[in-house]
N, CA, C and O atoms as CSV, one atom per row, in Angstrom:
chain,resi,resn,atom,element,x,y,z
A,1,MET,N,N,35.195,11.711,-4.412
A,1,MET,CA,C,34.340,10.390,-4.578
A,1,MET,C,C,32.834,10.496,-4.527
A,1,MET,O,O,32.124,9.589,-4.961
A,2,LYS,N,N,32.252,11.814,-3.895
A,2,LYS,CA,C,30.822,11.736,-3.744
A,2,LYS,C,C,30.343,12.318,-5.062
A,2,LYS,O,O,29.250,11.996,-5.529
A,3,ASP,N,N,31.176,13.195,-5.674
A,3,ASP,CA,C,30.841,13.531,-7.038
A,3,ASP,C,C,30.664,12.565,-7.870
A,3,ASP,O,O,29.582,12.552,-8.456
A,4,LYS,N,N,31.605,11.539,-8.152
A,4,LYS,CA,C,31.550,10.714,-9.015
A,4,LYS,C,C,30.544,9.581,-8.905
A,4,LYS,O,O,30.212,8.886,-9.866
A,5,ILE,N,N,30.028,9.426,-7.525
A,5,ILE,CA,C,28.785,8.569,-7.307
A,5,ILE,C,C,27.709,9.316,-7.660
A,5,ILE,O,O,26.887,8.731,-8.366
A,6,ILE,N,N,27.481,10.440,-7.371
A,6,ILE,CA,C,26.346,11.491,-7.557
A,6,ILE,C,C,26.125,11.275,-9.318
A,6,ILE,O,O,25.024,11.115,-9.845
A,7,ASP,N,N,27.438,11.315,-10.046
A,7,ASP,CA,C,27.135,11.395,-11.373
A,7,ASP,C,C,27.073,10.218,-11.973
A,7,ASP,O,O,27.186,10.166,-13.197
A,8,ALA,N,N,26.900,9.173,-11.282
A,8,ALA,CA,C,26.974,7.677,-11.784
A,8,ALA,C,C,25.537,7.632,-12.731
A,8,ALA,O,O,24.558,8.351,-12.527
A,9,ASP,N,N,25.646,6.742,-13.671
A,9,ASP,CA,C,24.622,6.404,-14.292
A,9,ASP,C,C,23.707,5.234,-13.868
A,9,ASP,O,O,23.999,4.113,-14.285
A,10,PHE,N,N,22.664,5.388,-13.105
A,10,PHE,CA,C,21.877,4.678,-12.265
A,10,PHE,C,C,21.054,3.777,-13.402
A,10,PHE,O,O,20.619,2.674,-13.074
A,11,SER,N,N,20.877,4.242,-14.623
A,11,SER,CA,C,20.238,3.334,-15.605
A,11,SER,C,C,20.851,1.860,-15.887
A,11,SER,O,O,20.222,0.937,-16.403
A,12,GLU,N,N,22.111,1.818,-15.479
A,12,GLU,CA,C,22.702,0.484,-15.655
A,12,GLU,C,C,22.344,-0.506,-14.318
A,12,GLU,O,O,22.816,-1.631,-14.153
A,13,ILE,N,N,21.572,0.055,-13.573
A,13,ILE,CA,C,21.200,-0.850,-12.441
A,13,ILE,C,C,20.191,-1.873,-13.090
A,13,ILE,O,O,19.370,-1.445,-13.901
A,14,GLU,N,N,20.221,-3.000,-12.814
A,14,GLU,CA,C,19.197,-4.349,-13.220
A,14,GLU,C,C,18.701,-4.682,-11.914
A,14,GLU,O,O,19.191,-5.553,-11.195
A,15,VAL,N,N,17.580,-3.863,-11.592
A,15,VAL,CA,C,16.548,-4.094,-10.719
A,15,VAL,C,C,15.923,-5.542,-10.577
A,15,VAL,O,O,15.801,-6.151,-9.514
A,16,GLU,N,N,15.572,-5.957,-11.751
A,16,GLU,CA,C,14.776,-7.138,-11.832
A,16,GLU,C,C,15.621,-8.448,-11.309
A,16,GLU,O,O,15.105,-9.457,-10.829
A,17,LYS,N,N,16.738,-8.268,-11.463
A,17,LYS,CA,C,17.773,-9.411,-10.802
A,17,LYS,C,C,17.734,-9.586,-9.690
A,17,LYS,O,O,18.208,-10.639,-9.265
A,18,TYR,N,N,17.108,-8.551,-8.696
A,18,TYR,CA,C,17.162,-8.416,-7.353
A,18,TYR,C,C,15.655,-8.843,-6.736
A,18,TYR,O,O,15.246,-8.627,-5.595
A,19,THR,N,N,15.071,-9.405,-7.657
A,19,THR,CA,C,13.507,-9.758,-6.946
A,19,THR,C,C,13.823,-10.925,-6.287
A,19,THR,O,O,13.121,-11.034,-5.281
A,20,ASP,N,N,14.667,-11.940,-6.450
A,20,ASP,CA,C,14.862,-12.982,-5.493
A,20,ASP,C,C,15.474,-12.611,-4.060
A,20,ASP,O,O,15.346,-13.393,-3.118
A,21,GLU,N,N,16.160,-11.359,-3.929
A,21,GLU,CA,C,16.457,-10.865,-2.643
A,21,GLU,C,C,15.229,-10.620,-1.800
A,21,GLU,O,O,15.207,-10.622,-0.569
A,22,TYR,N,N,14.303,-10.427,-2.539
A,22,TYR,CA,C,13.083,-9.660,-1.632
A,22,TYR,C,C,12.493,-10.907,-0.681
A,22,TYR,O,O,12.330,-12.086,-0.996
A,23,SER,N,N,12.261,-10.310,0.452
A,23,SER,CA,C,11.673,-11.264,1.375
A,23,SER,C,C,10.816,-10.156,2.451
A,23,SER,O,O,11.237,-9.027,2.703
A,24,GLU,N,N,9.755,-10.639,2.919
A,24,GLU,CA,C,9.149,-9.666,4.050
A,24,GLU,C,C,9.900,-9.282,5.177
A,24,GLU,O,O,10.041,-8.161,5.667
A,25,GLU,N,N,10.396,-10.450,5.544
A,25,GLU,CA,C,11.342,-10.548,6.820
A,25,GLU,C,C,12.483,-9.571,6.556
A,25,GLU,O,O,12.603,-8.611,7.317
A,26,GLY,N,N,13.468,-9.762,5.375
A,26,GLY,CA,C,14.368,-9.073,5.037
A,26,GLY,C,C,13.909,-7.487,4.878
A,26,GLY,O,O,14.739,-6.644,5.218
A,27,LEU,N,N,12.815,-7.110,4.450
A,27,LEU,CA,C,12.453,-5.880,4.195
A,27,LEU,C,C,12.264,-5.148,5.728
A,27,LEU,O,O,12.682,-4.024,6.008
A,28,TRP,N,N,11.598,-5.982,6.565
A,28,TRP,CA,C,11.444,-5.271,7.862
A,28,TRP,C,C,12.550,-5.287,8.791
A,28,TRP,O,O,12.553,-4.529,9.761
A,29,LYS,N,N,13.425,-6.042,8.578
A,29,LYS,CA,C,14.873,-6.012,9.295
A,29,LYS,C,C,15.736,-4.769,8.428
A,29,LYS,O,O,16.390,-3.977,9.107
A,30,LYS,N,N,15.727,-4.655,7.289
A,30,LYS,CA,C,16.503,-3.652,6.781
A,30,LYS,C,C,16.104,-2.173,7.577
A,30,LYS,O,O,16.870,-1.383,8.130
A,31,ILE,N,N,14.535,-2.103,7.411
A,31,ILE,CA,C,14.040,-0.828,7.667
A,31,ILE,C,C,14.391,-0.535,9.221
A,31,ILE,O,O,14.945,0.489,9.621
A,32,LYS,N,N,13.963,-1.634,10.032
A,32,LYS,CA,C,14.351,-1.316,11.485
A,32,LYS,C,C,15.747,-1.243,11.662
A,32,LYS,O,O,15.948,-0.423,12.559
A,33,GLU,N,N,16.702,-1.657,11.284
A,33,GLU,CA,C,18.032,-1.655,11.581
A,33,GLU,C,C,18.873,-0.682,10.962
A,33,GLU,O,O,19.988,-0.419,11.412
A,34,ASN,N,N,18.261,0.005,9.688
A,34,ASN,CA,C,18.855,1.065,9.040
A,34,ASN,C,C,18.246,2.492,8.907
A,34,ASN,O,O,18.681,3.335,8.122
A,35,VAL,N,N,17.089,2.699,9.839
A,35,VAL,CA,C,16.497,3.819,9.527
A,35,VAL,C,C,17.164,5.154,9.341
A,35,VAL,O,O,16.741,6.008,8.561
A,36,THR,N,N,18.339,5.303,10.177
A,36,THR,CA,C,19.081,6.382,10.214
A,36,THR,C,C,19.958,6.653,9.029
A,36,THR,O,O,20.374,7.773,8.729
A,37,SER,N,N,20.182,5.656,8.444
A,37,SER,CA,C,20.961,5.562,7.068
A,37,SER,C,C,20.119,5.847,5.867
A,37,SER,O,O,20.366,6.727,5.043
A,38,ILE,N,N,19.037,4.974,5.834
A,38,ILE,CA,C,18.094,5.152,4.814
A,38,ILE,C,C,17.339,6.214,4.818
A,38,ILE,O,O,17.103,6.696,3.709
A,39,GLY,N,N,16.777,6.850,5.958
A,39,GLY,CA,C,16.135,7.915,5.996
A,39,GLY,C,C,14.611,7.612,5.930
A,39,GLY,O,O,14.227,6.805,5.084
A,40,ILE,N,N,13.696,8.219,6.784
A,40,ILE,CA,C,12.215,8.191,6.929
A,40,ILE,C,C,11.580,8.305,5.388
A,40,ILE,O,O,10.674,7.566,5.003
A,41,GLY,N,N,12.077,9.149,4.721
A,41,GLY,CA,C,11.528,9.669,3.442
A,41,GLY,C,C,11.712,8.257,2.536
A,41,GLY,O,O,10.681,7.842,2.005
A,42,LEU,N,N,12.533,7.752,2.395
A,42,LEU,CA,C,12.966,6.621,1.496
A,42,LEU,C,C,12.031,5.321,2.052
A,42,LEU,O,O,11.366,4.581,1.328
A,43,ILE,N,N,12.134,5.247,3.302
A,43,ILE,CA,C,11.396,4.015,3.961
A,43,ILE,C,C,9.981,4.431,3.638
A,43,ILE,O,O,9.326,3.488,3.195
A,44,TYR,N,N,9.369,5.484,3.725
A,44,TYR,CA,C,7.950,5.659,3.562
A,44,TYR,C,C,7.719,5.398,1.901
A,44,TYR,O,O,6.644,4.877,1.603
A,45,LYS,N,N,8.420,5.643,1.076
A,45,LYS,CA,C,8.411,5.374,-0.248
A,45,LYS,C,C,8.493,3.757,-0.567
A,45,LYS,O,O,7.804,3.216,-1.432
A,46,ALA,N,N,9.359,3.135,0.196
A,46,ALA,CA,C,9.467,1.867,0.113
A,46,ALA,C,C,8.195,1.173,0.557
A,46,ALA,O,O,7.722,0.277,-0.142
A,47,LEU,N,N,7.575,1.580,1.784
A,47,LEU,CA,C,6.580,1.079,2.450
A,47,LEU,C,C,5.233,1.340,1.344
A,47,LEU,O,O,4.382,0.451,1.294
A,48,GLN,N,N,5.112,2.258,0.695
A,48,GLN,CA,C,4.060,2.620,-0.329
A,48,GLN,C,C,4.144,1.348,-1.467
A,48,GLN,O,O,3.184,0.719,-1.913
A,49,LEU,N,N,5.375,1.191,-1.750
A,49,LEU,CA,C,5.517,0.088,-2.897
A,49,LEU,C,C,5.249,-1.054,-2.301
A,49,LEU,O,O,4.807,-1.905,-3.073
A,50,TYR,N,N,5.376,-1.427,-1.032
A,50,TYR,CA,C,5.343,-2.753,-0.328
A,50,TYR,C,C,3.692,-3.120,-0.360
A,50,TYR,O,O,3.205,-4.197,-0.701
A,51,TYR,N,N,2.913,-1.811,0.133
A,51,TYR,CA,C,1.381,-1.926,0.180
A,51,TYR,C,C,0.814,-2.003,-1.267
A,51,TYR,O,O,-0.180,-2.697,-1.478
A,52,VAL,N,N,1.401,-1.331,-2.241
A,52,VAL,CA,C,0.771,-1.496,-3.540
A,52,VAL,C,C,1.094,-2.970,-3.947
A,52,VAL,O,O,0.252,-3.709,-4.458
A,53,ALA,N,N,2.345,-3.326,-3.686
A,53,ALA,CA,C,2.359,-4.963,-4.173
A,53,ALA,C,C,1.364,-5.902,-3.524
A,53,ALA,O,O,0.999,-6.924,-4.105
A,54,GLN,N,N,0.956,-5.589,-2.412
A,54,GLN,CA,C,-0.090,-6.372,-1.658
A,54,GLN,C,C,-1.540,-6.456,-2.164
A,54,GLN,O,O,-2.296,-7.374,-1.846
A,55,SER,N,N,-1.924,-5.292,-3.087
A,55,SER,CA,C,-3.028,-5.111,-3.469
A,55,SER,C,C,-3.276,-6.028,-4.585
A,55,SER,O,O,-2.446,-6.455,-5.387
A,56,PRO,N,N,-4.858,-6.337,-4.513
A,56,PRO,CA,C,-5.010,-7.479,-5.493
A,56,PRO,C,C,-5.251,-7.001,-6.933
A,56,PRO,O,O,-5.470,-7.770,-7.869
A,57,THR,N,N,-5.188,-5.586,-7.034
A,57,THR,CA,C,-5.535,-4.642,-8.237
A,57,THR,C,C,-4.214,-4.691,-9.076
A,57,THR,O,O,-4.211,-4.652,-10.306
A,58,CYS,N,N,-3.068,-4.782,-8.283
A,58,CYS,CA,C,-1.883,-4.449,-8.873
A,58,CYS,C,C,-1.458,-5.571,-9.725
A,58,CYS,O,O,-1.381,-6.685,-9.207
A,59,PRO,N,N,-1.145,-5.397,-11.088
A,59,PRO,CA,C,-0.629,-6.342,-12.020
A,59,PRO,C,C,0.738,-6.982,-11.729
A,59,PRO,O,O,1.639,-6.434,-11.094
A,60,MET,N,N,0.779,-8.153,-12.246
A,60,MET,CA,C,2.148,-8.839,-11.720
A,60,MET,C,C,3.254,-8.144,-12.308
A,60,MET,O,O,4.290,-8.060,-11.648
A,61,LYS,N,N,3.191,-7.624,-13.467
A,61,LYS,CA,C,4.331,-6.846,-13.965
A,61,LYS,C,C,4.762,-5.745,-12.997
A,61,LYS,O,O,5.966,-5.584,-12.799
A,62,VAL,N,N,3.946,-5.048,-12.440
A,62,VAL,CA,C,4.229,-4.084,-11.563
A,62,VAL,C,C,4.683,-4.624,-10.511
A,62,VAL,O,O,5.746,-4.180,-10.078
A,63,LYS,N,N,4.142,-5.524,-9.932
A,63,LYS,CA,C,4.618,-6.424,-8.612
A,63,LYS,C,C,6.082,-6.930,-8.769
A,63,LYS,O,O,6.947,-6.951,-7.893
A,64,ALA,N,N,6.171,-7.285,-9.914
A,64,ALA,CA,C,7.601,-7.720,-10.032
A,64,ALA,C,C,8.681,-6.567,-10.080
A,64,ALA,O,O,9.759,-6.722,-9.506
A,65,GLY,N,N,8.403,-5.496,-10.719
A,65,GLY,CA,C,9.155,-4.380,-10.545
A,65,GLY,C,C,9.328,-3.765,-9.134
A,65,GLY,O,O,10.384,-3.219,-8.814
A,66,ILE,N,N,8.289,-3.863,-8.316
A,66,ILE,CA,C,8.257,-3.448,-6.864
A,66,ILE,C,C,9.120,-4.546,-6.112
A,66,ILE,O,O,9.947,-4.135,-5.298
A,67,TYR,N,N,9.003,-5.805,-6.305
A,67,TYR,CA,C,9.728,-6.668,-5.695
A,67,TYR,C,C,11.187,-6.674,-6.057
A,67,TYR,O,O,12.080,-7.085,-5.316
A,68,GLY,N,N,11.356,-6.155,-7.325
A,68,GLY,CA,C,12.825,-6.006,-7.523
A,68,GLY,C,C,13.601,-4.945,-6.909
A,68,GLY,O,O,14.787,-5.032,-6.593
A,69,ALA,N,N,12.746,-3.805,-6.746
A,69,ALA,CA,C,13.262,-2.547,-6.063
A,69,ALA,C,C,13.526,-2.784,-4.653
A,69,ALA,O,O,14.533,-2.460,-4.024
A,70,LEU,N,N,12.532,-3.369,-4.256
A,70,LEU,CA,C,12.678,-3.744,-2.471
A,70,LEU,C,C,13.806,-4.665,-2.245
A,70,LEU,O,O,14.604,-4.510,-1.321
A,71,GLY,N,N,13.872,-5.791,-3.251
A,71,GLY,CA,C,15.048,-6.643,-3.268
A,71,GLY,C,C,16.466,-5.833,-3.172
A,71,GLY,O,O,17.395,-6.019,-2.386
A,72,TYR,N,N,16.339,-4.909,-4.188
A,72,TYR,CA,C,17.769,-4.137,-4.340
A,72,TYR,C,C,17.964,-3.331,-3.163
A,72,TYR,O,O,19.130,-3.056,-2.880
A,73,LEU,N,N,16.921,-2.847,-2.328
A,73,LEU,CA,C,16.977,-2.102,-1.185
A,73,LEU,C,C,17.540,-3.012,-0.052
A,73,LEU,O,O,18.374,-2.524,0.710
A,74,ILE,N,N,17.140,-4.292,0.104
A,74,ILE,CA,C,17.560,-5.112,1.022
A,74,ILE,C,C,18.897,-5.675,0.805
A,74,ILE,O,O,19.623,-5.829,1.787
A,75,SER,N,N,19.341,-6.026,-0.457
A,75,SER,CA,C,20.657,-6.487,-0.765
A,75,SER,C,C,21.755,-5.444,-0.445
A,75,SER,O,O,21.747,-4.310,-0.922
A,76,PRO,N,N,22.547,-5.840,0.263
A,76,PRO,CA,C,23.954,-5.125,0.448
A,76,PRO,C,C,24.870,-5.075,-0.481
A,76,PRO,O,O,25.840,-4.319,-0.539
A,77,PHE,N,N,24.462,-6.105,-1.394
A,77,PHE,CA,C,25.640,-5.934,-2.681
A,77,PHE,C,C,24.854,-5.500,-3.775
A,77,PHE,O,O,24.077,-6.281,-4.326
A,78,ASP,N,N,25.004,-4.154,-4.194
A,78,ASP,CA,C,24.455,-3.527,-5.286
A,78,ASP,C,C,25.399,-2.339,-5.874
A,78,ASP,O,O,26.516,-2.101,-5.416
A,79,PHE,N,N,24.968,-1.821,-6.653
A,79,PHE,CA,C,25.769,-0.600,-7.505
A,79,PHE,C,C,26.640,0.267,-6.530
A,79,PHE,O,O,27.852,0.308,-6.744
A,80,ILE,N,N,26.173,0.881,-5.598
A,80,ILE,CA,C,26.863,1.485,-4.474
A,80,ILE,C,C,26.636,0.712,-3.227
A,80,ILE,O,O,25.480,0.587,-2.822
A,81,PRO,N,N,27.786,0.097,-2.475
A,81,PRO,CA,C,27.466,-0.642,-1.243
A,81,PRO,C,C,26.745,0.436,-0.296
A,81,PRO,O,O,26.890,1.658,-0.343
A,82,ASP,N,N,25.898,-0.341,0.614
A,82,ASP,CA,C,25.041,0.303,1.477
A,82,ASP,C,C,25.948,0.771,2.523
A,82,ASP,O,O,25.407,1.663,3.177
A,83,ILE,N,N,27.177,0.485,2.933
A,83,ILE,CA,C,28.071,0.861,4.014
A,83,ILE,C,C,28.914,2.041,3.561
A,83,ILE,O,O,29.743,2.545,4.319
A,84,THR,N,N,28.688,2.515,2.231
A,84,THR,CA,C,29.586,3.706,1.753
A,84,THR,C,C,28.780,4.674,2.393
A,84,THR,O,O,27.580,4.780,2.141
A,85,PRO,N,N,29.546,5.588,3.440
A,85,PRO,CA,C,29.189,6.717,4.026
A,85,PRO,C,C,28.454,7.909,3.265
A,85,PRO,O,O,28.962,8.436,2.275
A,86,ILE,N,N,27.386,8.248,3.722
A,86,ILE,CA,C,26.779,9.470,2.890
A,86,ILE,C,C,25.872,8.952,1.854
A,86,ILE,O,O,24.650,9.088,1.892
A,87,VAL,N,N,26.532,8.349,0.921
A,87,VAL,CA,C,25.817,8.077,-0.524
A,87,VAL,C,C,25.555,6.560,-0.517
A,87,VAL,O,O,25.191,6.039,-1.572
A,88,GLY,N,N,25.703,5.851,0.531
A,88,GLY,CA,C,25.361,4.379,0.406
A,88,GLY,C,C,23.868,4.061,-0.125
A,88,GLY,O,O,23.653,3.008,-0.726
A,89,TYR,N,N,22.997,4.863,0.080
A,89,TYR,CA,C,21.596,4.377,-0.368
A,89,TYR,C,C,21.226,5.224,-1.690
A,89,TYR,O,O,20.109,5.088,-2.190
A,90,THR,N,N,22.021,5.954,-2.157
A,90,THR,CA,C,21.715,6.723,-3.422
A,90,THR,C,C,21.194,5.680,-4.463
A,90,THR,O,O,20.095,5.865,-4.987
A,91,ASP,N,N,21.859,4.723,-4.738
A,91,ASP,CA,C,21.289,3.860,-5.740
A,91,ASP,C,C,20.038,3.001,-5.358
A,91,ASP,O,O,19.274,2.527,-6.199
A,92,ASP,N,N,19.918,2.863,-4.137
A,92,ASP,CA,C,18.690,2.182,-3.776
A,92,ASP,C,C,17.492,3.271,-3.759
A,92,ASP,O,O,16.348,2.827,-3.861
A,93,ALA,N,N,17.674,4.624,-3.642
A,93,ALA,CA,C,16.618,5.454,-3.746
A,93,ALA,C,C,16.393,5.675,-5.333
A,93,ALA,O,O,15.268,5.940,-5.758
A,94,ALA,N,N,17.432,5.564,-6.131
A,94,ALA,CA,C,16.906,5.576,-7.525
A,94,ALA,C,C,15.954,4.255,-7.874
A,94,ALA,O,O,14.839,4.379,-8.381
A,95,ALA,N,N,16.556,2.964,-7.528
A,95,ALA,CA,C,15.642,1.860,-7.631
A,95,ALA,C,C,14.265,1.982,-7.315
A,95,ALA,O,O,13.325,1.659,-8.041
A,96,ILE,N,N,14.208,2.554,-5.987
A,96,ILE,CA,C,12.775,2.900,-5.511
A,96,ILE,C,C,12.170,3.889,-6.255
A,96,ILE,O,O,10.973,3.696,-6.470
A,97,GLY,N,N,12.698,4.987,-6.753
A,97,GLY,CA,C,12.242,5.950,-7.536
A,97,GLY,C,C,11.730,5.456,-8.934
A,97,GLY,O,O,10.764,5.934,-9.528
A,98,ILE,N,N,12.542,4.403,-9.380
A,98,ILE,CA,C,11.881,3.798,-10.814
A,98,ILE,C,C,10.667,3.038,-10.561
A,98,ILE,O,O,9.744,3.052,-11.376
A,99,ALA,N,N,10.612,2.318,-9.383
A,99,ALA,CA,C,9.429,1.332,-9.079
A,99,ALA,C,C,8.389,2.366,-8.697
A,99,ALA,O,O,7.240,2.027,-8.984
A,100,LEU,N,N,8.531,3.613,-8.085
A,100,LEU,CA,C,7.510,4.268,-7.998
A,100,LEU,C,C,6.732,5.006,-9.161
A,100,LEU,O,O,5.521,5.227,-9.160
A,101,LEU,N,N,7.528,5.311,-10.037
A,101,LEU,CA,C,7.050,5.727,-11.416
A,101,LEU,C,C,6.155,4.470,-12.275
A,101,LEU,O,O,5.284,4.684,-13.119
A,102,LEU,N,N,6.573,3.302,-11.866
A,102,LEU,CA,C,5.868,2.181,-12.509
A,102,LEU,C,C,4.610,1.860,-11.672
A,102,LEU,O,O,3.713,1.190,-12.182
A,103,ALA,N,N,4.509,2.335,-10.349
A,103,ALA,CA,C,3.550,1.879,-9.446
A,103,ALA,C,C,2.601,3.166,-9.219
A,103,ALA,O,O,1.596,3.033,-8.520
A,104,GLN,N,N,2.861,4.196,-9.704
A,104,GLN,CA,C,2.200,5.541,-9.320
A,104,GLN,C,C,0.710,5.582,-9.477
A,104,GLN,O,O,-0.022,6.253,-8.749
A,105,MET,N,N,0.266,4.763,-10.550
A,105,MET,CA,C,-1.316,5.113,-10.645
A,105,MET,C,C,-1.955,3.985,-9.632
A,105,MET,O,O,-3.180,3.877,-9.688
A,106,TYR,N,N,-1.300,3.195,-8.777
A,106,TYR,CA,C,-1.727,2.585,-7.868
A,106,TYR,C,C,-1.624,2.924,-6.551
A,106,TYR,O,O,-2.144,2.315,-5.616
A,107,ILE,N,N,-0.816,4.092,-6.476
A,107,ILE,CA,C,-0.611,4.567,-4.844
A,107,ILE,C,C,-1.717,5.664,-4.744
A,107,ILE,O,O,-1.755,6.690,-5.422
A,108,ASN,N,N,-2.605,5.283,-3.795
A,108,ASN,CA,C,-3.797,6.059,-3.447
A,108,ASN,C,C,-3.781,6.498,-2.021
A,108,ASN,O,O,-2.822,6.165,-1.326
A,109,ASP,N,N,-4.825,7.271,-1.474
A,109,ASP,CA,C,-4.580,7.863,-0.017
A,109,ASP,C,C,-4.610,6.555,0.927
A,109,ASP,O,O,-4.079,6.615,2.036
A,110,ASP,N,N,-5.260,5.328,0.464
A,110,ASP,CA,C,-5.270,4.322,1.363
A,110,ASP,C,C,-3.932,3.680,1.622
A,110,ASP,O,O,-3.541,3.339,2.739
A,111,ILE,N,N,-3.191,3.529,0.374
A,111,ILE,CA,C,-1.705,3.196,0.489
A,111,ILE,C,C,-0.793,3.841,1.166
A,111,ILE,O,O,0.184,3.331,1.714
A,112,LYS,N,N,-1.163,5.263,1.139
A,112,LYS,CA,C,-0.254,6.475,1.888
A,112,LYS,C,C,-0.509,6.175,3.260
A,112,LYS,O,O,0.422,6.043,4.054
A,113,ALA,N,N,-1.997,6.031,3.679
A,113,ALA,CA,C,-2.266,5.752,5.047
A,113,ALA,C,C,-1.681,4.578,5.610
A,113,ALA,O,O,-1.414,4.582,6.812
A,114,GLN,N,N,-1.428,3.497,4.854
A,114,GLN,CA,C,-0.969,2.257,5.366
A,114,GLN,C,C,0.330,2.543,5.717
A,114,GLN,O,O,0.716,2.410,6.878
A,115,ALA,N,N,1.173,2.992,4.660
A,115,ALA,CA,C,2.592,3.325,4.856
A,115,ALA,C,C,2.852,4.147,6.109
A,115,ALA,O,O,3.759,3.938,6.915
A,116,LYS,N,N,1.898,5.151,6.171
A,116,LYS,CA,C,2.227,5.974,7.469
A,116,LYS,C,C,1.965,5.280,8.612
A,116,LYS,O,O,2.703,5.438,9.584
A,117,GLY,N,N,1.019,4.526,8.654
A,117,GLY,CA,C,0.638,3.727,10.004
A,117,GLY,C,C,1.581,2.653,10.136
A,117,GLY,O,O,1.685,2.083,11.222
A,118,LYS,N,N,2.244,2.333,9.201
A,118,LYS,CA,C,3.515,1.124,9.703
A,118,LYS,C,C,4.636,1.927,10.034
A,118,LYS,O,O,5.406,1.456,10.871
A,119,ILE,N,N,4.917,3.168,9.498
A,119,ILE,CA,C,6.197,3.815,10.207
A,119,ILE,C,C,5.771,4.391,11.539
A,119,ILE,O,O,6.738,4.531,12.288
A,120,LYS,N,N,4.551,4.788,12.090
A,120,LYS,CA,C,4.048,5.195,13.152
A,120,LYS,C,C,4.017,3.944,14.303
A,120,LYS,O,O,4.242,4.123,15.500
A,121,ASP,N,N,3.704,2.697,13.704
A,121,ASP,CA,C,3.876,1.533,14.409
A,121,ASP,C,C,5.253,1.059,14.889
A,121,ASP,O,O,5.449,0.562,15.998
A,122,ILE,N,N,6.246,1.272,13.892
A,122,ILE,CA,C,7.875,0.836,14.186
A,122,ILE,C,C,8.348,1.843,14.831
A,122,ILE,O,O,8.707,1.608,15.985
A,123,PHE,N,N,8.481,3.090,14.371
A,123,PHE,CA,C,9.143,4.585,15.011
A,123,PHE,C,C,8.296,5.284,15.561
A,123,PHE,O,O,8.722,6.438,15.597
A,124,GLY,N,N,7.183,5.188,16.073
A,124,GLY,CA,C,6.585,6.198,16.849
A,124,GLY,C,C,5.744,7.461,15.787
A,124,GLY,O,O,5.995,7.656,14.598
A,125,ALA,N,N,4.968,8.014,16.424
A,125,ALA,CA,C,4.191,9.165,15.820
A,125,ALA,C,C,5.117,10.192,15.370
A,125,ALA,O,O,4.977,10.743,14.277
A,126,LYS,N,N,6.198,10.508,16.297
A,126,LYS,CA,C,7.257,11.564,16.059
A,126,LYS,C,C,7.801,11.447,14.735
A,126,LYS,O,O,8.044,12.451,14.066
A,127,ALA,N,N,8.000,10.318,14.331
A,127,ALA,CA,C,8.638,10.080,12.807
A,127,ALA,C,C,7.946,10.370,11.695
A,127,ALA,O,O,8.508,10.458,10.603
A,128,LEU,N,N,6.364,10.591,11.896
A,128,LEU,CA,C,5.773,11.119,10.961
A,128,LEU,C,C,6.014,12.488,10.769
A,128,LEU,O,O,5.819,12.948,9.644
A,129,GLU,N,N,6.351,13.119,11.551
A,129,GLU,CA,C,6.766,14.718,11.421
A,129,GLU,C,C,7.923,14.981,10.496
A,129,GLU,O,O,8.056,16.116,10.040
A,130,LYS,N,N,8.753,14.047,10.189
A,130,LYS,CA,C,9.784,14.028,9.495
A,130,LYS,C,C,9.398,13.962,7.741
A,130,LYS,O,O,10.172,14.293,6.842
A,131,LEU,N,N,8.362,13.577,7.615
A,131,LEU,CA,C,7.831,13.269,6.227
A,131,LEU,C,C,7.595,14.547,5.659
A,131,LEU,O,O,7.259,15.503,6.358
A,132,ASP,N,N,7.768,14.627,4.301
A,132,ASP,CA,C,7.522,15.925,3.618
A,132,ASP,C,C,6.232,16.070,3.021
A,132,ASP,O,O,5.776,17.113,2.552
A,133,GLU,N,N,5.621,14.845,3.075
A,133,GLU,CA,C,4.227,14.552,2.531
A,133,GLU,C,C,3.091,14.871,3.631
A,133,GLU,O,O,3.289,14.720,4.837
A,134,ASP,N,N,2.094,15.247,3.176
A,134,ASP,CA,C,0.842,15.467,4.251
A,134,ASP,C,C,0.471,14.137,4.875
A,134,ASP,O,O,-0.437,14.075,5.703
């Protein structure tokens, strides 16, 4: 089953329809309650998107893509259900990855620092050691 999921065509994910699923409260709840399943790396990327969307220089089109991807992460009803062992967040990672491509020119050192600061606030300084990025 795992191979079938990994070979899935994630281009079929309609992230924009999940924009209505997004809420700050939902994002914080999902992150805090599912850190083990989601992984600190994906949380870091999601937080980068969150802070880019807060930036006044971020265009509405990019914000819409970000909110769709974050809404997709929050929603338990997506391409691969989040409760599926091992691969439940694979599709969420794909959605976040697509949004990162859309937002990449707005992710600067300040955005990365804000995301790392939030990880430290929520999970402690030890969690930062698990990030691959500097």
